[in-house]
RODO-2510 file (C-alpha; in nm, 4 decimals, decimal comma):
residues 473
     n   res          X          Y          Z
     1     x    -1,0812     1,0750     1,6490
     2     x    -0,8082     0,8905     1,4592
     3     x    -0,7172     1,0938     1,1449
     4     x    -0,7248     0,7851     0,9267
     5     x    -1,0692     0,6932     1,0594
     6     x    -1,2120     1,0428     1,0137
     7     x    -1,1414     1,0371     0,6404
     8     x    -1,2592     0,6774     0,6046
     9     x    -1,5921     0,7680     0,7624
    10     x    -1,6285     1,0565     0,5182
    11     x    -1,5772     0,8236     0,2246
    12     x    -1,8144     0,5669     0,3689
    13     x    -2,0883     0,8255     0,4228
    14     x    -2,0644     0,9461     0,0630
    15     x    -2,0872     0,5911    -0,0658
    16     x    -2,3893     0,5276     0,1565
    17     x    -2,5741     0,8210     0,0028
    18     x    -2,4735     0,7149    -0,3483
    19     x    -2,6194     0,3705    -0,2842
    20     x    -2,9650     0,5006    -0,1944
    21     x    -3,2196     0,4364    -0,4727
    22     x    -3,3389     0,7633    -0,6224
    23     x    -3,6495     0,8994    -0,4570
    24     x    -3,6740     0,6355    -0,1826
    25     x    -3,4292     0,7523     0,0806
    26     x    -3,3672     0,3843     0,1500
    27     x    -3,0230     0,2347     0,0943
    28     x    -2,9794    -0,0367    -0,1646
    29     x    -2,9198    -0,3886    -0,0386
    30     x    -2,6973    -0,6686    -0,1660
    31     x    -2,7026    -1,0260    -0,0383
    32     x    -2,4134    -1,2615    -0,1135
    33     x    -2,5551    -1,6050    -0,0389
    34     x    -2,4084    -1,9515     0,0204
    35     x    -2,0534    -1,8181     0,0103
    36     x    -1,7399    -1,9338     0,1930
    37     x    -1,6172    -1,6414     0,4026
    38     x    -1,2435    -1,6289     0,4691
    39     x    -1,1577    -1,5427     0,8290
    40     x    -0,8253    -1,3637     0,7760
    41     x    -0,7502    -1,3532     1,1490
    42     x    -0,7667    -1,7251     1,2238
    43     x    -0,7253    -1,8570     0,8710
    44     x    -1,0584    -2,0368     0,8795
    45     x    -1,3011    -2,1053     0,5982
    46     x    -1,6601    -2,0379     0,7053
    47     x    -1,8775    -2,2292     0,4571
    48     x    -2,2337    -2,1557     0,3468
    49     x    -2,2529    -1,7995     0,4772
    50     x    -2,4769    -1,5116     0,3741
    51     x    -2,3470    -1,1553     0,3892
    52     x    -2,5982    -0,8712     0,3654
    53     x    -2,4918    -0,5208     0,2642
    54     x    -2,7152    -0,2205     0,3259
    55     x    -2,5863     0,1002     0,1737
    56     x    -2,2166     0,0903     0,2463
    57     x    -2,2214    -0,1326     0,5554
    58     x    -2,2335    -0,5033     0,6230
    59     x    -2,5576    -0,5376     0,8187
    60     x    -2,5613    -0,9145     0,8611
    61     x    -2,3113    -1,1971     0,8237
    62     x    -2,3687    -1,5533     0,9311
    63     x    -2,4817    -1,9031     0,8336
    64     x    -2,7179    -1,8974     0,5384
    65     x    -2,9664    -2,1074     0,7356
    66     x    -3,0151    -1,8266     0,9863
    67     x    -2,9264    -1,5181     0,7789
    68     x    -3,2015    -1,4536     0,5250
    69     x    -3,1516    -1,2355     0,2208
    70     x    -3,3776    -0,9283     0,2484
    71     x    -3,6670    -0,9025     0,0076
    72     x    -3,5725    -0,6864    -0,2898
    73     x    -3,1983    -0,7176    -0,2327
    74     x    -2,9654    -0,7761    -0,5250
    75     x    -2,8724    -1,1415    -0,4785
    76     x    -2,5311    -1,2815    -0,5677
    77     x    -2,4988    -1,6577    -0,5578
    78     x    -2,1747    -1,7313    -0,3785
    79     x    -2,1893    -2,1073    -0,4218
    80     x    -1,8358    -2,2325    -0,4827
    81     x    -1,6929    -1,8840    -0,4244
    82     x    -1,4830    -1,7255    -0,1507
    83     x    -1,5311    -1,3837     0,0101
    84     x    -1,2379    -1,1828     0,1462
    85     x    -1,2088    -0,8286     0,2845
    86     x    -1,1130    -0,5615     0,0336
    87     x    -0,7398    -0,5471    -0,0334
    88     x    -0,5085    -0,2593     0,0576
    89     x    -0,1964    -0,1441    -0,1248
    90     x    -0,0078     0,0289     0,1530
    91     x     0,2583     0,1951    -0,0623
    92     x     0,1649     0,3793    -0,3805
    93     x     0,2415     0,7141    -0,5453
    94     x    -0,0430     0,6798    -0,7882
    95     x    -0,2830     0,9695    -0,7475
    96     x    -0,1017     1,2557    -0,9150
    97     x    -0,1449     1,3844    -1,2688
    98     x    -0,0825     1,1265    -1,5417
    99     x    -0,1017     0,8309    -1,3047
   100     x    -0,4299     0,9034    -1,1314
   101     x    -0,6660     0,8674    -1,4269
   102     x    -0,5888     0,4983    -1,4553
   103     x    -0,4839     0,4126    -1,0985
   104     x    -0,8307     0,4245    -0,9442
   105     x    -1,0076     0,2034    -1,2004
   106     x    -0,7115    -0,0379    -1,1999
   107     x    -0,7304    -0,0770    -0,8247
   108     x    -1,1039    -0,1284    -0,8006
   109     x    -1,1019    -0,3762    -1,0908
   110     x    -0,8365    -0,5721    -0,9001
   111     x    -1,0142    -0,5698    -0,5656
   112     x    -0,7897    -0,3033    -0,4122
   113     x    -1,0418    -0,0967    -0,2194
   114     x    -0,7901     0,0984    -0,0103
   115     x    -0,4502     0,2576    -0,0710
   116     x    -0,1943     0,4537     0,1273
   117     x    -0,0497     0,7160    -0,1068
   118     x     0,3019     0,8017     0,0042
   119     x     0,3032     1,1458    -0,1481
   120     x     0,3874     1,3517    -0,4487
   121     x     0,1797     1,6667    -0,5003
   122     x    -0,0338     1,6493    -0,1887
   123     x    -0,2978     1,8998    -0,3084
   124     x    -0,3704     1,6848    -0,6125
   125     x    -0,3861     1,3647    -0,4102
   126     x    -0,6168     1,5253    -0,1546
   127     x    -0,8444     1,6340    -0,4380
   128     x    -0,8585     1,2740    -0,5588
   129     x    -0,9433     1,1638    -0,2066
   130     x    -1,2346     1,4090    -0,1985
   131     x    -1,3587     1,3149    -0,5446
   132     x    -1,3471     0,9418    -0,4741
   133     x    -1,5232     0,9912    -0,1414
   134     x    -1,7943     1,1982    -0,3107
   135     x    -1,8459     0,9406    -0,5855
   136     x    -1,7166     1,1693    -0,8607
   137     x    -1,4294     0,9304    -0,9394
   138     x    -1,3810     0,5549    -0,9189
   139     x    -1,1023     0,4536    -0,6857
   140     x    -1,0034     0,3181    -0,3459
   141     x    -1,0391     0,4973    -0,0157
   142     x    -0,7180     0,6954     0,0166
   143     x    -0,4835     0,7565     0,3062
   144     x    -0,2699     1,0519     0,1978
   145     x     0,0855     1,1402     0,2955
   146     x     0,2811     1,4649     0,2589
   147     x     0,6529     1,4265     0,1925
   148     x     0,9241     1,5784     0,4115
   149     x     1,2909     1,5726     0,3074
   150     x     1,6160     1,7618     0,3422
   151     x     1,7261     2,0597     0,1377
   152     x     1,9189     1,8404    -0,1050
   153     x     1,5873     1,7296    -0,2523
   154     x     1,5176     1,8938    -0,5871
   155     x     1,1462     1,8037    -0,5875
   156     x     0,9011     2,0915    -0,5769
   157     x     0,6364     1,8943    -0,3886
   158     x     0,8487     1,8339    -0,0770
   159     x     0,8528     2,0188     0,2550
   160     x     1,2282     2,0789     0,2865
   161     x     1,3955     2,0961     0,6255
   162     x     1,7533     2,1720     0,7279
   163     x     1,7316     2,2497     1,1001
   164     x     1,5304     2,1458     1,4034
   165     x     1,3287     2,4664     1,3712
   166     x     1,2541     2,3812     1,0082
   167     x     1,1342     2,0371     1,1127
   168     x     0,8984     2,1729     1,3752
   169     x     0,7603     2,4358     1,1384
   170     x     0,7088     2,1854     0,8556
   171     x     0,5026     1,9582     1,0780
   172     x     0,2929     2,2468     1,2119
   173     x     0,2327     2,3842     0,8622
   174     x     0,1251     2,0508     0,7172
   175     x    -0,0846     1,9532     1,0184
   176     x    -0,2744     2,2842     1,0281
   177     x    -0,3475     2,3219     0,6569
   178     x    -0,6950     2,2818     0,5139
   179     x    -0,7388     1,9292     0,3876
   180     x    -0,4848     1,7969     0,6351
   181     x    -0,2842     1,4963     0,5108
   182     x    -0,3223     1,1741     0,7061
   183     x     0,0484     1,1308     0,7754
   184     x     0,3965     1,2593     0,6959
   185     x     0,6117     1,0666     0,4500
   186     x     0,9724     1,0777     0,5679
   187     x     1,2374     1,0751     0,2984
   188     x     1,6055     0,9944     0,2957
   189     x     1,8014     1,3200     0,3247
   190     x     1,6552     1,4809     0,6364
   191     x     1,9369     1,6026     0,8646
   192     x     1,9585     1,4365     1,2027
   193     x     1,8428     1,7301     1,4181
   194     x     1,5574     1,8067     1,1808
   195     x     1,4400     1,4448     1,1842
   196     x     1,4126     1,4255     1,5613
   197     x     1,2321     1,7615     1,5648
   198     x     0,9843     1,6276     1,3074
   199     x     0,9309     1,3186     1,5220
   200     x     0,8756     1,5191     1,8393
   201     x     0,6361     1,7687     1,6823
   202     x     0,4451     1,4943     1,5018
   203     x     0,3773     1,3323     1,8381
   204     x     0,2692     1,6669     1,9817
   205     x     0,0141     1,7390     1,7075
   206     x    -0,0858     1,3724     1,6713
   207     x     0,0027     1,3092     1,3098
   208     x     0,1762     0,9804     1,2217
   209     x     0,5025     0,9716     1,0290
   210     x     0,6296     0,6866     0,8148
   211     x     0,8607     0,6223     0,5227
   212     x     1,2319     0,5848     0,4633
   213     x     1,4896     0,5958     0,7389
   214     x     1,6967     0,9105     0,6764
   215     x     2,0635     0,8345     0,6238
   216     x     2,1422     1,0629     0,9180
   217     x     1,9888     0,8232     1,1733
   218     x     1,9947     0,4508     1,2371
   219     x     1,6948     0,2287     1,1824
   220     x     1,6897     0,1593     1,5563
   221     x     1,6774     0,5331     1,6289
   222     x     1,3905     0,5830     1,3837
   223     x     1,1944     0,3025     1,5452
   224     x     1,2552     0,4420     1,8933
   225     x     1,1499     0,7895     1,7745
   226     x     0,8077     0,6540     1,6857
   227     x     0,8299     0,6178     1,3088
   228     x     0,5179     0,4191     1,2283
   229     x     0,6510     0,2151     0,9375
   230     x     0,9716     0,1518     0,7463
   231     x     0,9213     0,1408     0,3703
   232     x     1,1216    -0,0971     0,1498
   233     x     1,4004    -0,3166     0,2845
   234     x     1,7193    -0,1345     0,1887
   235     x     1,7286     0,0468     0,5246
   236     x     1,6920    -0,2896     0,6973
   237     x     1,9691    -0,4424     0,4869
   238     x     2,2032    -0,1596     0,5882
   239     x     2,0992    -0,1966     0,9530
   240     x     2,1907    -0,5661     0,9314
   241     x     2,5416    -0,4737     0,8180
   242     x     2,8425    -0,4277     1,0424
   243     x     2,9243    -0,1297     0,8178
   244     x     2,5917     0,0479     0,8667
   245     x     2,7442     0,3857     0,9574
   246     x     2,9766     0,4009     0,6578
   247     x     2,7053     0,2777     0,4217
   248     x     2,4709     0,5542     0,5342
   249     x     2,7472     0,8143     0,5144
   250     x     2,8134     0,7123     0,1554
   251     x     2,4561     0,8051     0,0657
   252     x     2,4463     1,1382     0,2451
   253     x     2,3969     1,3450    -0,0713
   254     x     2,3480     1,1383    -0,3849
   255     x     2,0351     1,3201    -0,5016
   256     x     2,2309     1,5579    -0,7274
   257     x     2,4642     1,3026    -0,8798
   258     x     2,4403     1,1969    -1,2407
   259     x     2,2674     0,8592    -1,2894
   260     x     2,5931     0,6862    -1,3814
   261     x     2,7473     0,7909    -1,0492
   262     x     2,4374     0,6848    -0,8581
   263     x     2,4676     0,3426    -1,0194
   264     x     2,8291     0,3175    -0,9071
   265     x     2,7297     0,3956    -0,5497
   266     x     2,4484     0,1399    -0,5588
   267     x     2,6878    -0,1267    -0,6859
   268     x     2,9359    -0,0505    -0,4095
   269     x     2,6608    -0,0522    -0,1464
   270     x     2,5299    -0,3866    -0,2698
   271     x     2,8713    -0,5493    -0,2497
   272     x     2,9375    -0,4073     0,0945
   273     x     2,6019    -0,5198     0,2345
   274     x     2,6589    -0,8729     0,1071
   275     x     3,0068    -0,8874     0,2579
   276     x     2,9195    -0,7384     0,5969
   277     x     2,5909    -0,9049     0,6931
   278     x     2,5818    -0,9511     1,0720
   279     x     2,3186    -1,2044     1,1817
   280     x     2,3363    -1,1107     1,5487
   281     x     2,2988    -0,7389     1,4788
   282     x     2,0108    -0,8112     1,2442
   283     x     1,8259    -1,0188     1,5044
   284     x     1,8639    -0,7391     1,7602
   285     x     1,7261    -0,4809     1,5169
   286     x     1,4272    -0,7014     1,4357
   287     x     1,3546    -0,7578     1,8040
   288     x     1,3523    -0,3810     1,8555
   289     x     1,1131    -0,3283     1,5632
   290     x     0,8766    -0,5861     1,7110
   291     x     0,8985    -0,4330     2,0593
   292     x     0,8293    -0,0814     1,9285
   293     x     0,5499    -0,1992     1,6977
   294     x     0,7311    -0,0519     1,3984
   295     x     0,5775    -0,1903     1,0805
   296     x     0,7663    -0,2830     0,7641
   297     x     0,6438    -0,2700     0,4042
   298     x     0,8879    -0,4786     0,1949
   299     x     0,7596    -0,3639    -0,1505
   300     x     0,9100    -0,6630    -0,3312
   301     x     0,7246    -0,5705    -0,6501
   302     x     0,9246    -0,2586    -0,7206
   303     x     1,2536    -0,4506    -0,7202
   304     x     1,1478    -0,7361    -0,9472
   305     x     1,1798    -0,5721    -1,2930
   306     x     1,5303    -0,4550    -1,2015
   307     x     1,6293    -0,7812    -1,0340
   308     x     1,5253    -0,9838    -1,3386
   309     x     1,6631    -0,7380    -1,5943
   310     x     1,3200    -0,6433    -1,7265
   311     x     1,2309    -0,9834    -1,8652
   312     x     0,8791    -1,0614    -1,9869
   313     x     0,7648    -1,2125    -1,6579
   314     x     0,8761    -0,9191    -1,4427
   315     x     0,7484    -0,6408    -1,6696
   316     x     0,4030    -0,7801    -1,7569
   317     x     0,4079    -0,6135    -2,0990
   318     x     0,0574    -0,7398    -2,1701
   319     x    -0,0588    -0,4650    -1,9346
   320     x     0,1148    -0,1800    -2,1175
   321     x    -0,1992    -0,1244    -2,3236
   322     x    -0,3508     0,0319    -2,0125
   323     x    -0,0604     0,2676    -1,9389
   324     x    -0,0364     0,6186    -2,0918
   325     x     0,2505     0,6600    -2,3364
   326     x     0,3947     0,9460    -2,1302
   327     x     0,4222     0,7122    -1,8308
   328     x     0,5755     0,4373    -2,0435
   329     x     0,8326     0,6864    -2,1696
   330     x     0,9242     0,7790    -1,8145
   331     x     0,9661     0,4140    -1,7245
   332     x     1,2013     0,3566    -2,0170
   333     x     1,4142     0,6581    -1,9274
   334     x     1,4583     0,5330    -1,5719
   335     x     1,6053     0,2006    -1,6836
   336     x     1,8336     0,3294    -1,9585
   337     x     2,1925     0,2043    -1,9359
   338     x     2,1258    -0,0586    -1,6693
   339     x     2,3223    -0,3808    -1,7074
   340     x     2,2704    -0,7432    -1,5973
   341     x     2,5266    -0,6795    -1,3242
   342     x     2,3043    -0,4026    -1,1891
   343     x     2,0184    -0,6521    -1,1756
   344     x     2,2227    -0,8813    -0,9555
   345     x     2,3193    -0,5900    -0,7298
   346     x     1,9569    -0,4818    -0,6854
   347     x     1,8872    -0,8168    -0,5213
   348     x     2,0996    -0,7061    -0,2275
   349     x     1,8446    -0,4365    -0,1405
   350     x     1,5697    -0,6780    -0,0421
   351     x     1,5643    -1,0291     0,0985
   352     x     1,3034    -1,3009     0,1184
   353     x     1,5089    -1,4547     0,3991
   354     x     1,5165    -1,1331     0,6043
   355     x     1,1416    -1,0923     0,5499
   356     x     1,0794    -1,4419     0,6835
   357     x     1,2945    -1,3525     0,9836
   358     x     1,0944    -1,0319     1,0384
   359     x     0,7757    -1,2377     1,0344
   360     x     0,9124    -1,4923     1,2821
   361     x     1,0397    -1,2125     1,5068
   362     x     0,6885    -1,0703     1,5340
   363     x     0,7464    -0,7610     1,3210
   364     x     0,4196    -0,6576     1,1597
   365     x     0,4232    -0,6509     0,7817
   366     x     0,2187    -0,4631     0,5225
   367     x     0,1610    -0,5266     0,1532
   368     x     0,2702    -0,2414    -0,0732
   369     x     0,3943    -0,2138    -0,4307
   370     x     0,5369     0,1372    -0,4919
   371     x     0,3151     0,1672    -0,7982
   372     x     0,3509     0,3193    -1,0514
   373     x     0,7288     0,2902    -1,0616
   374     x     0,8593     0,1133    -1,3742
   375     x     0,6424    -0,1863    -1,4597
   376     x     0,4601    -0,1770    -1,1276
   377     x     0,0935    -0,1544    -1,2236
   378     x    -0,1611    -0,0111    -0,9797
   379     x    -0,3950    -0,2865    -0,8667
   380     x    -0,2464    -0,5652    -1,0756
   381     x     0,0909    -0,5637    -0,9025
   382     x    -0,0567    -0,6017    -0,5556
   383     x    -0,1411    -0,9612    -0,6471
   384     x     0,2231    -1,0110    -0,7453
   385     x     0,3250    -0,8633    -0,4105
   386     x     0,1022    -1,1076    -0,2243
   387     x     0,2573    -1,4003    -0,4106
   388     x     0,6066    -1,2753    -0,3257
   389     x     0,5147    -1,2286     0,0404
   390     x     0,3758    -1,5815     0,0522
   391     x     0,6946    -1,7151    -0,1058
   392     x     0,9118    -1,5212     0,1378
   393     x     0,7777    -1,7190     0,4318
   394     x     0,4460    -1,5592     0,5244
   395     x     0,2456    -1,8297     0,3510
   396     x    -0,0911    -1,7712     0,1886
   397     x    -0,2671    -1,6587     0,5055
   398     x     0,0127    -1,4268     0,6158
   399     x     0,0245    -1,2611     0,2755
   400     x    -0,3536    -1,2164     0,2659
   401     x    -0,3552    -1,0804     0,6185
   402     x    -0,0853    -0,8249     0,5255
   403     x    -0,3228    -0,6678     0,2709
   404     x    -0,6393    -0,6849     0,4820
   405     x    -0,6352    -0,7184     0,8605
   406     x    -0,2840    -0,5768     0,9029
   407     x    -0,3631    -0,2692     0,6948
   408     x    -0,6717    -0,1934     0,9034
   409     x    -0,4782    -0,2598     1,2245
   410     x    -0,1971    -0,0267     1,1175
   411     x    -0,4453     0,2482     1,0343
   412     x    -0,6408     0,2068     1,3588
   413     x    -0,9519     0,1139     1,1608
   414     x    -1,0247    -0,2413     1,2744
   415     x    -1,3645    -0,1287     1,3998
   416     x    -1,4702    -0,0580     1,0409
   417     x    -1,2395    -0,2514     0,8064
   418     x    -1,0130    -0,5545     0,7769
   419     x    -1,2551    -0,8406     0,8431
   420     x    -1,6025    -0,9485     0,7304
   421     x    -1,8404    -0,8729     1,0161
   422     x    -2,1729    -0,6981     1,0675
   423     x    -2,1259    -0,3255     1,1192
   424     x    -1,8124    -0,2934     0,9092
   425     x    -1,7772    -0,1001     0,5853
   426     x    -1,8644    -0,3094     0,2797
   427     x    -1,5262    -0,3389     0,1099
   428     x    -1,5240    -0,6962    -0,0204
   429     x    -1,3800    -0,9156    -0,2948
   430     x    -1,5632    -1,2251    -0,4201
   431     x    -1,3248    -1,4864    -0,5605
   432     x    -1,3795    -1,7910    -0,7792
   433     x    -1,1120    -1,9924    -0,5945
   434     x    -0,9676    -2,0296    -0,2449
   435     x    -0,6828    -1,7868    -0,1582
   436     x    -0,5794    -1,9979     0,1414
   437     x    -0,4972    -2,2803    -0,0984
   438     x    -0,3088    -2,0550    -0,3406
   439     x    -0,2638    -1,6822    -0,2857
   440     x    -0,2638    -1,6350    -0,6631
   441     x    -0,6358    -1,7040    -0,6461
   442     x    -0,6796    -1,3404    -0,5399
   443     x    -0,6575    -1,2690    -0,9137
   444     x    -0,9633    -1,4852    -0,9835
   445     x    -1,2114    -1,2110    -0,9063
   446     x    -1,5835    -1,2542    -0,9617
   447     x    -1,7011    -0,9235    -0,8124
   448     x    -1,5784    -0,6330    -0,6028
   449     x    -1,7800    -0,4317    -0,3526
   450     x    -1,6208    -0,0939    -0,2790
   451     x    -1,7938     0,1273    -0,0222
   452     x    -2,1097    -0,0735    -0,0818
   453     x    -2,1016    -0,0266    -0,4597
   454     x    -2,1032    -0,3498    -0,6595
   455     x    -1,8616    -0,3961    -0,9488
   456     x    -1,9476    -0,7275    -1,1086
   457     x    -1,7369    -0,8863    -1,3803
   458     x    -1,8879    -0,6764    -1,6590
   459     x    -1,8430    -0,3533    -1,4619
   460     x    -1,4816    -0,4398    -1,3851
   461     x    -1,4119    -0,5127    -1,7506
   462     x    -1,5755    -0,1843    -1,8463
   463     x    -1,3391     0,0037    -1,6143
   464     x    -1,0363    -0,1496    -1,7850
   465     x    -1,1794    -0,1106    -2,1348
   466     x    -1,2410     0,2600    -2,0780
   467     x    -0,8822     0,3102    -1,9650
   468     x    -0,7485     0,1206    -2,2658
   469     x    -0,9612     0,3190    -2,5112
   470     x    -0,8600     0,6481    -2,3506
   471     x    -0,4922     0,5670    -2,4007
   472     x    -0,5351     0,4589    -2,7616
   473     x    -0,6676     0,7990    -2,8595
***
């Protein structure tokens, strides 16, 4: 069984039991009537539909004229509303320590019913996955990664590798541990021999690997080695440069440098990438990504505060009331001493134009935010990401698909998630306006159904109010 699917089924089963009325043994039922269902595969609007949820599964979905609401079901009038599959944020680091207490409620309140956590302290994140699945915490279904990096990493939560033998052992250790992570998160300073050993052993033990492209290998080599996804676009921007090798060499060990020296390197890299863009090389790289079915998660959201020099629009300061002061302090420290020139340079590390080219080349794209990096808010910022993806050339449907169908496809879970069909898990978002007309309408949420549990407008507000009150104390 697919590792992603195994954990999803566990979460779904727990939600099913939680939805059974006390003493009856029968699962609760919800009927959303007269609603327009959004077909995220074909981009169609299916008007006047009724969707029936029993426990944590969709048990019927079809025209209201032939799909009756069961007697005793909780009825939601969907007249004038639009129903989409639950959203996925496919790049977060949100379920560790100070972040996790607010990340789960934020996501559910914003219709984010699934998240791929790219790894910090894996034991803590796995505990959150268990607690959410058991109904002890409110949050999305979690796909959990364990980070692997080279010895230059100073982080205590990383499996550090220096040799091929280290790489093989790290994979075996992580894959055989109790509470096995769903995938390996590759980071930037893995030596070349160790990286290929990680890739080979990951294939042997059937655990996916995804993340950054280590500076010791090319993006094309990572794709050919079977890396499942490439996170962010800076690796792509280097791969599209005629100076790719020297750019990667210049980053071979920056993890121990003082911030001021890191900034100098980033500035130099930005200038060099702008000057050495090679359209033909870039097209060849994109064709290879499409051929190898290597996914890309652009994570536009994480760049925006830097690219716009932390202006009001990019930092969403109205949301700071929900963020613990310790997290806010960390955000401020990370942006100290940055200049407007740095903001311009950051724009060289992502590209709306390259993203449009990826899309046209057939490279599969995912929606991810990198929350909770500075001013990237779990849940809230996914809607910003969708708007940026739409603007980049995906359009409203392409952006919506990136956070629904594509996420389920990537995870091998299309039989249970990603579309609105009978038999699938009831992860749904009911909207007051049409997202195919304007992707920003994903923010106009009426209700969320997560694992069959209904969060109406009052319940969603209560989630946010509780977080705000907790952080005021």
